[in-house]
DRENDREN-590781 format. One line per 3 residues: their letters; for each residue z, y, x of N, C-alpha, C, O, CB. Coordinates in steps of 0.02 Angstrom, whole numbers, plus 50000, padded with zeros to 5 digits. Each point is the difference from the previous one (the first is absolute). Last residue first. Glycine has a CB too. Example, Ala and Ser with C-alpha at 12.3 -4.5 7.8 and 13.67 -1.06 7.14 Angstrom:
2
sa	50354 49888 50642 50003 50059 50042 50037 50055 49961 50008 50055 50025 49884 49913 50034 | 50104 49746 49956 50000 50059 49955 50000 50060 50045 50033 49999 50052 50029 49942 49853;
This chain:
160
egg	49846 50676 48982 49931 49949 49999 50014 49934 50038 49956 49957 50005 49960 50145 49997 | 50232 50130 49955 49995 49933 49961 49946 49943 50001 49996 49954 49959 50058 50120 49979 | 49984 50152 50181 49962 49994 49947 50017 49938 49951 49971 49990 49946 49946 50070 50128;
pse	50112 49912 50190 50012 50064 49959 49969 50007 49953 49941 49983 50011 50082 50064 50062 | 50032 49703 49975 49976 50051 50042 50001 50067 49970 50014 50000 49940 49920 49917 50111 | 50260 49884 49962 49936 50035 49946 49967 50045 50035 50031 50039 50036 50026 49959 49859;
kpg	50078 49828 50248 50011 50059 49958 49938 50013 49960 49943 49987 50018 50138 50062 50066 | 50031 49716 50022 49946 50044 50007 50011 50061 49957 50030 49989 49948 49896 49917 50079 | 50280 49948 50079 49961 50015 49929 49938 50051 50023 50009 50052 50032 50109 49939 49880;
dli	50046 49899 50243 50026 50055 49965 49959 50022 49933 50018 50044 49961 50025 49992 50156 | 49878 49800 50031 50043 49969 49952 50052 50046 49973 50041 49982 49957 49939 49915 50100 | 49860 50155 50104 49953 50008 49955 50063 49956 49938 49990 50005 49939 49858 50001 50149;
sge	50251 50119 50138 49989 49930 49965 49956 50020 49943 50015 50053 49974 50100 49886 50054 | 49898 50246 50152 50061 49962 49988 49965 49916 49969 49960 49967 50033 50131 50167 49933 | 49766 50090 50001 50055 50001 50052 50057 49952 49982 50037 50011 49952 49936 50111 50074;
vpm	49769 49862 49883 50061 50019 49993 50049 49993 50056 50004 49949 50034 49967 50030 49858 | 49756 50036 50015 50040 49958 50051 50069 50046 49989 49997 50060 49988 49898 49891 50114 | 49949 50047 49686 49996 50025 50071 50053 49976 50042 50050 49981 49971 49898 50115 49989;
sfi	49951 49761 49831 50044 50062 50017 49992 50019 50067 49981 49960 50043 50100 50010 49878 | 49814 49829 49967 49952 50067 50017 50066 50063 50001 49983 50058 49988 49876 49896 49933 | 50233 49816 50048 49940 49990 50049 49958 50064 50017 49977 50009 50056 50014 49875 49897;
trk	50201 50111 49874 50013 49974 50066 49957 49999 50041 50019 50025 50053 50043 49923 49908 | 49878 50114 49842 50036 50061 50026 50033 49960 50059 50004 50034 50051 50019 50047 49832 | 49854 49783 49995 49965 50051 50013 50041 50055 50020 49964 50047 50017 49957 49911 49914;
vfa	50191 49861 49990 49971 49967 50058 49943 50067 50023 49993 50006 50061 50024 49841 49891 | 50111 50187 49862 50031 49997 50045 49970 49972 50078 50018 50015 50057 50058 49981 49836 | 49799 50010 49894 50027 50081 50014 50036 49992 50078 49979 50029 50049 50055 50011 49803;
gtl	49916 49753 50038 49940 50034 50019 50019 50073 50038 49986 50017 50058 49949 49921 49835 | 50274 49904 50085 49946 50039 49964 49937 50025 50029 50001 50032 50053 50088 49997 49896 | 50172 49824 50084 49941 49991 50024 49943 50030 49949 49981 49960 49957 50069 49939 50109;
pek	50213 50171 49931 49949 49941 49990 49944 50025 50025 49986 50059 50008 50058 49891 49895 | 50156 50136 50229 49990 50024 49919 49935 49930 49985 49981 49964 50047 50042 50218 49956 | 50103 49853 50219 50048 50022 49950 49969 49995 49916 50033 50002 49948 50016 50084 50158;
rnw	49874 49774 50141 50000 50053 49956 50058 50001 49948 50034 49953 49980 49845 50046 50038 | 50087 49839 50166 50004 50083 50041 49990 50046 49939 50008 50060 50010 49927 49914 50119 | 50063 49787 49837 50090 50019 50004 49974 50055 50051 50039 50010 50047 50061 49861 49940;
pll	49684 50037 49901 50071 50013 49964 50079 50026 50029 50044 50030 49969 49889 49878 49974 | 49833 50176 50159 50022 49929 49991 50074 50000 49954 50048 50038 50004 49889 49927 50122 | 49905 50225 49957 50000 49966 49938 50028 49937 49987 49992 49971 49946 49924 50087 50051;
ala	50086 50062 50214 50048 50031 49956 49986 49982 49924 50042 50015 49957 49969 50079 50129 | 49858 49828 50097 50074 49969 50005 50040 50032 49928 50034 49971 49958 49969 50027 50198 | 49774 50091 49884 49991 49938 49979 50082 49956 49991 50018 49966 49952 49846 50046 50114;
ral	50123 50204 50039 49998 50005 49948 49988 49936 49952 50028 49996 49945 49948 50112 50101 | 50045 49876 50195 50062 50033 49966 49981 50012 49925 50043 49977 49963 49998 50085 50149 | 49772 49886 50006 50026 49940 49993 50074 50028 49976 50014 49976 49945 49906 49947 50149;
fcy	49928 50249 49933 49989 49960 49945 50040 49934 50003 50013 49975 49945 49875 50078 50047 | 50154 50204 50119 50004 49921 50013 49995 49948 49931 50046 49983 49963 50036 50054 50143 | 49890 50237 50026 49987 49957 49933 49987 49934 50027 49957 49980 50040 49991 50113 49884;
gtl	50095 50109 50210 50049 49968 49979 50012 49947 49943 50051 49975 49976 49968 50118 50075 | 49799 50014 50104 50019 50040 49937 50067 49978 49978 50021 50042 49960 49860 49970 50003 | 50037 49910 50263 49951 50060 49985 50030 50055 49923 50005 50061 49995 49876 49839 50062;
ivg	50210 49863 50004 50014 50053 50061 49973 50081 49986 50031 50053 50006 49952 49835 50079 | 49960 49915 49761 50073 50015 49994 50029 50057 50053 50042 50043 49987 49968 49832 49972 | 49764 50041 50046 50016 50044 49932 50075 50013 49996 50023 50053 49978 49880 49894 49953;
atg	50037 49919 50219 49969 50060 50035 50013 50040 49940 50023 50056 50006 49882 49901 50082 | 50145 49827 49879 50060 50030 50039 49960 50056 50031 50028 50019 50052 50053 49872 49976 | 49774 49991 49823 50079 50030 49965 50045 50025 50044 50039 50043 49980 49961 49877 49940;
liq	49792 49987 50170 49976 50059 49964 50078 50032 49960 50018 50059 49996 49834 49880 49983 | 50161 49870 50158 49980 50051 50041 49999 50074 49956 50027 50055 50012 49901 49849 50062 | 50103 49881 49812 50065 50028 50040 49976 50054 50036 50035 50050 49992 50026 49845 50024;
lah	49751 49993 49902 50048 50033 49951 50055 50024 50022 50010 50058 49984 49954 49881 49947 | 49935 49940 50219 49952 50055 49993 50021 50034 49941 49994 50061 50003 49910 49883 50051 | 50206 49846 49993 50009 50061 50034 49970 50052 49999 50033 50050 50013 49997 49892 50036;
ifr	49913 49893 49802 50053 50023 49986 50030 50050 50062 50025 50054 49985 49984 49841 49935 | 49807 49951 50100 49979 50074 49965 50068 50040 49977 49998 50061 49994 49881 49887 49953 | 50113 49813 50143 50002 50079 50063 50002 50061 49953 50034 50051 50006 49876 49902 50101;
lpg	50074 49801 49789 50041 50071 49982 50006 50050 50054 50036 50050 49995 50033 49887 49930 | 49820 49842 50116 49985 50036 49943 50023 50060 49970 49964 50039 49970 50020 49869 50025 | 50107 49980 50211 49943 50032 50001 49957 50029 49933 49972 50054 50000 50036 49874 50101;
wlg	50261 50077 49956 49941 49921 49976 49938 50047 50007 49998 50059 49982 50072 49845 49905 | 50104 50240 50150 49995 49966 50068 49942 49940 49978 49957 49977 50038 50187 50050 50015 | 49956 50125 49776 49939 50023 50050 49972 49949 50043 49940 49988 50006 50109 50118 50000;
cil	50168 49861 49885 49952 49977 49952 49926 50020 50031 49953 49961 49994 50136 50052 49901 | 50108 50077 50203 50001 49934 50013 49930 49958 49956 49966 49955 50025 50181 50063 49996 | 49894 50214 49961 49985 49989 50059 49987 49929 50014 49949 49980 50028 50109 50115 49993;
fmf	50053 49960 49761 49915 50013 50013 49965 49994 50060 49942 49980 49999 50073 50092 49926 | 50223 49925 50056 49963 49930 49959 49925 50008 50003 49958 49957 50014 50138 50027 49894 | 50048 50190 50185 49999 49953 50031 49950 49935 49988 49963 49966 50036 50144 50090 49975;
yai	49927 50124 49844 49952 50017 50047 49993 49963 50044 49943 49992 50023 50070 50095 49957 | 50163 49894 49855 49923 49977 49965 49941 50003 50062 49954 49959 50006 50077 50104 49859 | 50192 49992 50201 50004 49927 49985 49913 49996 49977 49956 49967 50027 50199 50013 49927;
rlq	49911 50237 50062 50001 49976 50055 49979 49916 50006 49957 49977 50037 50128 50125 49979 | 49986 50009 49794 49937 50026 50014 49967 49970 50060 49943 49977 50001 50095 50123 49946 | 50180 49855 49983 49959 49970 49968 49931 50005 49994 49960 49959 49976 50127 50039 49988;
vpf	50081 50135 50147 50003 49935 50029 49945 49957 49964 49963 49966 50035 50166 50046 49992 | 49927 50204 49888 49964 50011 50069 49999 49921 50045 49966 49992 50051 50084 50155 49953 | 50063 49862 49765 49928 50010 50006 49966 50019 50069 49941 49985 50008 50077 50046 49877;
aqf	50216 49802 50085 49979 50073 49997 49932 50010 50010 49970 49969 50045 50133 50063 49994 | 50008 49760 49979 49964 50015 49939 49981 50084 49993 49960 50026 49960 50108 49864 49985 | 50043 49995 50238 49946 49978 49990 49957 50013 49946 49939 49990 50000 50112 49950 50059;
sie	50178 50200 50057 49959 49968 49945 49930 49974 50010 49957 50042 50016 50107 50029 49923 | 50065 50108 50157 50046 49951 49996 49985 49943 49949 50042 49978 49960 50033 50110 50077 | 49822 50107 50080 49991 50007 49925 50077 49941 49984 50039 50011 49954 49783 50016 50027;
rma	50099 50002 50255 50025 50075 49972 50005 49994 49918 50025 50049 49973 49908 50026 50133 | 50013 49700 49984 50053 50035 50032 50010 50078 49976 50051 50013 49969 49925 49905 50129 | 49838 49987 49847 50031 49959 49969 50089 50029 50020 50042 50020 49960 49840 49874 50045;
fhv	49924 50190 50107 50017 50031 49944 50051 49967 49956 50037 50035 49965 49855 50008 50046 | 50049 49877 50184 50020 50061 50011 50024 50029 49936 50055 50025 49990 49870 49983 50104 | 49970 49787 49912 50068 49998 50035 50020 50067 49984 50045 50007 49958 49934 49910 50140;
iqv	49805 50071 49870 50017 49964 49940 50092 49999 50022 50040 50016 49956 49819 49897 50015 | 49983 50173 50186 50026 50046 49949 50036 49965 49943 50039 50032 49965 49868 50045 50065 | 50031 49795 50154 50052 50030 50017 49994 50057 49961 50047 50037 50013 49966 49915 50094;
vcl	49823 49899 49837 50060 49969 49980 50068 50041 50035 50056 49990 49976 49871 49888 50014 | 49844 50212 50040 50015 49984 49934 50062 49974 49968 50025 50017 49947 49874 49974 50073 | 50018 50009 50216 50028 50080 49976 50026 49987 49929 50058 50012 49983 49848 50070 50086;
iia	49989 49738 50006 50059 50005 50020 50042 50062 49999 50061 50006 49999 49895 49912 50054 | 49805 50045 49869 50065 49962 49953 50063 49998 50044 50050 49986 49967 49870 49928 49966 | 49908 50188 50186 50027 50042 49924 50037 49965 49966 50051 50023 49974 49860 50033 50007;
lyi	50019 49834 50232 50046 50054 50003 50015 50046 49938 50054 50030 49991 49906 49964 50122 | 49878 49856 49874 50063 49953 50006 50062 50067 50018 50052 50011 49970 49874 49851 50089 | 49844 50202 49922 50015 49969 49933 50087 49974 50003 50043 50006 49958 49811 49948 50025;
aqy	49989 50093 50211 50070 50049 49975 50020 50001 49941 50049 50035 49985 49926 50032 50080 | 49851 49790 50038 50069 49980 50000 50052 50052 49989 50060 49990 49997 49901 49928 50074 | 49795 50121 49929 50029 49958 49952 50076 49984 49991 50033 49998 49948 49862 49963 50069;
wvl	49938 50230 50084 50048 49944 50019 50048 49973 49954 50056 50020 49984 49932 50027 50114 | 49840 50131 49860 49990 49981 50067 50038 49925 50024 49975 49956 50035 50015 50182 49984 | 49998 49939 49736 49930 50029 50043 49994 49973 50064 49951 49968 50017 50054 50140 49932;
fsa	50186 49848 49890 49926 49981 49964 49943 50017 50059 49948 49968 50008 50093 50070 49852 | 50167 49990 50226 50004 49923 49986 49915 49994 49958 49954 49961 50012 50216 50020 49968 | 49923 50236 50061 49984 49978 50063 49978 49919 49986 49953 49978 50032 50135 50115 50035;
all	50005 50030 49756 49917 50016 50004 49974 49963 50076 49944 49977 50009 50064 50161 49916 | 50216 49818 49998 49961 49976 49963 49917 50017 50007 49951 49965 49988 50160 50035 49949 | 50060 50113 50201 49993 49928 50012 49962 49955 49953 49971 49952 50026 50130 50068 50026;
vlt	49947 50210 49885 49961 49993 50086 50002 49932 50011 49943 49981 50014 50098 50127 50049 | 50070 49930 49751 49923 50017 49983 49958 49995 50056 49943 49979 50004 50087 50097 49913 | 50206 49901 50096 49983 49936 49963 49913 50025 49996 49957 49958 50010 50181 50004 49907;
alw	49995 50202 50167 49994 49947 50047 49962 49958 49975 49949 49984 50030 50146 50028 50015 | 49946 50147 49796 49951 50037 50067 49979 49939 50046 49943 49985 50016 50128 50139 49993 | 50117 49833 49829 49939 49998 49972 49942 50022 50049 49952 49962 50005 50108 50055 49887;
yww	50169 50019 50181 49978 49932 49978 49939 49980 49983 49970 49957 50032 50120 50047 49938 | 49972 50214 50044 49984 49977 50064 49990 49928 49996 49952 49973 50028 50108 50116 50026 | 50024 50012 49753 49927 50039 49999 49983 49957 50078 49948 49967 49997 50072 50187 49927;
gvt	50194 49805 50016 49951 49961 49975 49923 50015 49998 49953 49962 49992 50142 50014 49953 | 50084 50153 50154 50007 49938 50018 49944 49965 49972 49957 49977 50038 50159 50034 49972 | 49830 50240 49965 50074 49948 49981 49983 49937 50042 49942 49990 50018 50087 50046 49843;
rre	49788 50144 50115 50039 49992 50062 50061 49976 49981 50041 50019 50041 49907 50066 50020 | 49956 50063 49737 49981 49951 50059 50037 49989 50069 50044 50037 50022 49857 49994 49929 | 50113 50057 49757 50021 50006 50070 49973 49947 50030 49998 49943 49975 50101 50112 50008;
imt	49790 50067 49816 50018 49934 50012 50028 50007 50077 49962 50018 50045 49946 49922 49867 | 50047 50238 49865 50009 49988 50070 50037 49940 50017 50058 49988 49980 49936 50126 50034 | 49858 50013 49766 50054 49946 50024 50008 49996 50070 49944 49989 50024 50033 49945 49884;
vgg	49926 50264 49914 50005 49967 50069 50063 49958 50011 50059 50017 50004 49877 50080 50040 | 49909 50025 49736 50039 49994 50045 50004 49978 50059 49944 49998 50026 50079 50008 49899 | 49797 50081 49939 50043 50035 50013 50071 49976 50031 50034 50040 50032 49898 50013 49887;
ryi	49893 49788 50034 50010 50045 49946 50052 50039 50005 50049 49989 49964 49903 49941 49974 | 50040 49949 50255 49965 49981 49947 50029 50038 49957 50059 50017 50002 49909 49878 50025 | 50051 50042 50250 49987 50046 49963 49967 49979 49933 49948 49968 50003 50049 50094 50101;
lct	50151 49843 50116 49935 49976 49950 50011 50058 49938 50051 50004 49965 49945 49839 50061 | 50078 50131 50255 50022 50018 49929 49937 49992 49962 49943 50007 50021 50152 50079 50008 | 50049 49826 50186 49931 49992 49974 50011 50041 49926 50045 49988 49960 49919 49880 50107;
ilt	50188 50147 50183 49982 49992 49935 49938 50003 49964 49960 50044 50015 50130 49986 49998 | 49985 50027 50210 50044 49944 49973 49997 49974 49933 50034 49953 49978 50032 50090 50096 | 49771 50133 50013 50031 49954 50059 50056 49941 49971 49989 49940 50013 49999 50175 50073;
crc	49807 49936 49755 50043 50055 50043 50041 49958 50056 49996 49939 50009 50021 50148 49883 | 49745 49894 49935 50040 49962 50070 50037 50051 50018 49974 50050 50025 49943 49870 50028 | 49967 50052 49701 50000 50038 50050 50049 49981 50055 50057 49987 49980 49905 50093 49942;
teg	49883 49853 49831 50060 49987 50064 49996 50033 50051 49945 50006 50025 50063 49896 49956 | 49940 50109 49738 49958 50015 50064 50060 49971 50040 50057 49995 49979 49855 50122 49998 | 50045 49779 49792 50019 50043 50027 49985 50012 50075 49973 49957 50034 50095 50029 49876;
m	49835 49870 49913 50064 50012 49974 50023 50055 50036 50022 50041 49959 50000 49848 50010;
């Protein structure tokens, strides 16, 4: 889909002659990085780190709820969903969820693409248009955006 170059504070995604720049090193980015480190540590070397990841997730929920002045705000919804997956993954048969979270969180940190945010954007209370195949495709497969996916996935260049 595109080439990725590592810049000092920005990841640049180059596609079809256009460039989208995703700001890095925000508070949210650092939260996700710390969560990824703790989750990976719990999966690979120190299982108890999962409890620190859960605590950090609760801190994120409270922080973003205070910042957005609502538990219904999209950044808060995202962190609540992530927290719920962390809790579900504590049960042995669902531990694979933590592996998926490691992959997804790494994707957010490296590219800005968040599948969970896109899935949440499809829920009725988060969308402004009917749920159609074209809308789902546009939401899931659009390039990472600066800000919120709720601002609407943009049509790709050339109207494809």
